[in-house]
N, C-alpha and C positions, 0 to 999 in steps of 0.2 A: 413349251414354256421355258423361260430362262432359269437355269439352275443357279441359285444363290450360294455363295460360300460365306461362311461366317466371318472370315478374315476381310471380306469386302464391306462389312457393315460399318456404320458410324460407330464411334467409340463407345457411346452409351449402350448401344445395342450389343456390341461385343462383350462389354462387362456383364450385362444381364445374361447373355447366352452362356458365358463361361460359368457363371454361378449356377445356372439351371443344369448345365451339363454335369457339374460336380455334385449337385444335390437336387435331383428331380423333384423332391418333395418340399423344397424351400417355399416359404410363404411369400406373398407379394409384399407384405410389410417388411420382412427380413431383407428381401431384395432392395426395397426402397432405402432402408437404413444403410445397406452396404454400399450402394452407388450414390447416395446423397441426393436422391430425387424424391418427389412426392409419390404416393401410392398410385394415384390416377395416371401419372406419367409412366410408371412402370407397367401398369395394365395396358397402356397403349403400345409400349415396346413389345410386350408379350404378344399382343394381337398382331403386330407387324411380323414378328418371328414366325407365327403360325401361318400367316398368309404367304410367307416366303418358303414355307414347308421346311423350316429349320427346326421346328418343334413338332412332334407328333404326339397326339394324345394329350391328356391333361394330368399327368402324374404330378406335375409341379404344383397343381392347385389342390392341395388338401386345404381348401380355402378357409383360412382363419378369419378372413375379413367379413364384416357384416356391414355392407354399404348402406348409405342413405339412398333410397330409390325415389327419384322425382318422376312423376307421370303427368304428361300433359303437353302444353304448348311449347314449340320451338319454332320461331319464325324470324323473318327479317324485319327489323324496325327501320322505317324511313321517317325521318323527322325534318320538318320544314319550319324554320323559325322566321317569322315576319320581321323585316327591318323597321317597319313603321306600324302604327296601330292598324289592326286588320279592318278591311272594308269588304263587306259582302257584295257579291254580284259583280266583282271586277277582279282583275289580275293584281296580285300583291307581290312585290319584290321580297324574296326570301333567300336565306342560305339553307343548305340541306346537308344531311349526313345520313349514312346508311350503316347499320350495324346488326349484329346478332341479337335477338330478343326472344320474347315468349316467357310467360310467367314461370312455368316449370323449369325451362332452360336457364332463366336468370337466377332462380333460386339455386339450381344445381351449380352454376358457375360460382356464385357467392360461396356456397359450401365447399366447393373444390378449392377455391382460393384460400379458404380457412383450413386447408389440409384435412378435410373430411373426405373419406373414400366415398365417391358418389357415382351413381349410375343414372342416366336419363333414359326413360322409356317414352318414346314419342313416335309420331308418324310424319312422313315427309315425301316429297317428290324427288326424283333423281334429276336435279336441275342445278343451275348455277347458284340459286339462293341457298340450297342445302350445302353446297361447297363452302359458301361464306360462313354458314353456321358451324360447320364441321371444323373449319380452320380456326375459328375463334374459340370454340368450346373444347375440343379434344385435348388440349394440354391440361385441362382441369377435371374433365368428366369422361367417364366411360360411355361411349355412344354405340357400342356393339349391339344393343337391343333395339335400335331404330327399325321401325317397320316402314319399308318403302312401298308406296302405293302407286301401281301402274297408272299412268295418265293423269295423276294428280299434281297439283302445284304445291310447293312448300308454302306454309302459312306466311302471311304478311300483315304488318300493322303499320299504318301510315298516320302520323300525327301532325297537326298544324299547331304550332306554338306561337303565342303572342310574344312581343319583344322581351317581356320580363321572364320568359320561360314557362309560363303557365299554359296548360293545354286549352286550346280553343275548340278543336274538333279532332276526332280520331276515327279512322275507318279500319276495319279488321276483316281479313279474308281467312277464316279459320276452318273451312269445310273439311280439310284433310284430317282434322282431329276427330271427326266422327269415325275414323278408322281405328281409333283406340277403343276397340270393342271388348266386351267381356271375354271373347275367345282369345284375344291377344293377351289379356290379363292372365287367363288360365295357362296359356303357353309359357308364361314367364313365372309361374307359381313357385318354382324352386328358388328363383332369385328373390322374390318378394318375401317368402317365408323365412329366409335367413337374413333379412335386412335389419339394420339398427333402427330404422324408422321409415315410414312411407309418407310421401307427400304427393297429393294429387290436386290439380287445379280443375276448375269447373269449365275449362274448354272441353273436357271429356264428357261423353254422354252420361246421363244419370245412371244407366244400367252398369256402366263401367265403374262409376264411383261406388255403387253398391257392391260390386264384385270385389273391389279393393277393400272396402269396409268389412266384408265377410272374412277376407284373408287376415286382415289386421286383428279382428276379433278372435278368430280361431287360433292365431299364433301369438296373441297377446303382444302385438307389435304396436308401438306408438304410431298414430296416424294423424297427419295434418291435412285438412281440407282448406284450400285457398280459393276464396271467391275472386272472380275476375271482372265481373260487371253486373249491374242490376238486372239486365235481361236474362242472365244465365243463372240467377238464383233459384229458378225452378228445377235445376239439376241436383239440388241438395236432396238426399233421401228424406222420407217422412220421419223415420226413426234415426237418430244420430248416435245410437249405442255403438260403442267401439271406436268412436272418433275422439282422439285426445285433444286436438286443438281445432277450432274453427276460427279462421282469420278473415275478417270481413270489414268493410268500411261503413260509414254512417248511411250513405245512400243505399247500399246493398241491403243492409239490415232493415231500413225503413220499407224498402220494396218487399222484402220477404215477410216481415211481420205485420205490415199493413198499418203502421202508425208512425207519426213523426217523433223525432227525438229532440224535443224542445226544452225539457226541464230535467233536473236531476232525477226526478221520479220516473220520467220516461226512460232514461238510461238504465235505471235499476230494473224497471219492468222488462226492458229488452233483454238484459242479461239473464234474468230469471226465466223468461220464456225460452230462450235458447237452451239453457241448462235443463229445463224440463223435457226437452226432446231427447236427452240421453247422453250428450257429450260430456266430457270432463271439464273442458276449459273453453272460454270464448274470449276473443280479443276484437274489439271494435275500434278502428282508427277514425280520427276526425281531423286529418290534415294538421294544420298549424296549431290546432287546439289540443293535440296530444292523442291519447287513447284511453279507453276504458276496458277493464278486464274483470273477469270473475271466474270462479271455479267451483266445482261441486262441493268441495270441502270449505270454501269461503264464498258463499253465493252473493254477498253484498258487493255491488260494483265498486271498483276502485279506479279513480282517475289518475293518470300519470300525465302531467303536462309536458309539452314538447320543450326542448331546450331553446337556446337563443337561435333564432332562424338564421341560416347562412345566406349569403348572396346566392340566390337560386340561378344555376346555370341551365339545368334541365331536370324536370320532374320525373322523366321516364326512368323506371327501374327502382325508384325509391321505395315503393311498397314491397317489391320483391326482396330488396335489401333488408327491410324491416323483418319480413317473414323468415328469411334465412338465418339472420342473427338471433332472432328470438328462439327458433327451434334449436339451433346449435347451443345456445346458452342453457336451455332447458335440459338438453341431453348431457351437458357438462355438469348438471346438478344445481343450477341457479334456480331461485324461486321464480314464480311467474312475474312478480313485480320487477325483479332484477332483469329478467329476460326481456320484458317489454322495454326497459331502459336501454338494454343492449341493442334491441331492434331499432330504437329511435336514434341511437348513436350512429349506427350504420346507415340508416336512411338519410340523416342529416348530412353525413359525409358524402353520400351519393348525390344528393341535390347539388352539391358544390362542384361537381365535375361533369364534363360533357359525356363521359362514357356511361352506358347503361349499367355496367358493373365496374366499380372503381378498381383501378389497377394496383393501388397501394393496400388493398385489403389483406389482412392476415388475422389469425385467430385472436391474438392478444388485443388487436386494435378495437374490437367491439366491446371490450371491458373497460376501456379508458374513460374516465370522467363519469362513471355510473354512480349515482348516489344510491345508498342502500335504503334510504327512507324516502317516501314520497314527500313532496313539498307541502 
């Protein structure tokens, strides 16, 4: 094995190495402040130094950080946008783009770009698709907990979009996420129990959702459960005690509760039914119509209308942008109503760019133009 010398390192790694050498108990946040990088970037540098065997042991991590831990999907998004109105049963001219995606991964990158210390716990294959995901994600998120599954393919999501950017059809190969098992959750218990919050998407098996729920309840850790599609709503536990936020859309809620949301009374009923299952807060999105939310302490459903719709470039990732900003705003002390508005702000800005996670995102940007009272 090649022996690395610290003087051969890139400048940022040299700076971090010198600081750790001088103070082995320095925290990641102190390192980040000293070198002018984000905490996730410093975590990746530390990982690199350990792989190069320039750091032995973990004396430097008297870890004062409490990261947000996102559990679930990390996949490659392939998006095909039709140049003309779609016609079924024939070939359609399209333009295409490929990028890193996945609900948990998208939320993690959103949080990382908002300078939230974030860890992603996912499963993947050792393939070129994972390399694409790693390259796009590692500057913002700690990926060291990834479980690589022998012989498996990294998850993929392929969407066909109409010329206006609206989704016409999507196909998902997510079998690898069945490897996010309760055993994997238990092996990472020490990370989960010191987290600032836990976020799990329903790409994970129901038993794993329940395992994370138990950890959150035991450690009194805020927990968000993120719905991913109507067919996977059966992965929600029967009892939702210990869940802080459930984020779901209209179709997913209708599928799970068994009735349509056609009237104001229907929305009120849906929120109350969710809350009676034991969770603290429920948020139901309805596209351009906005969102409805309710909480145990204020069970009457409250509607928050969407803002002025932007020129839609791509809808992919908008829901994850909403979830990430809402959770970050709540952790920052915002009310649920304010947090929903922050989520909408981030979702609207994401709709207007071709990227799944917008590149101009930062923590302050989600609070711009938020009204403090509902219209």
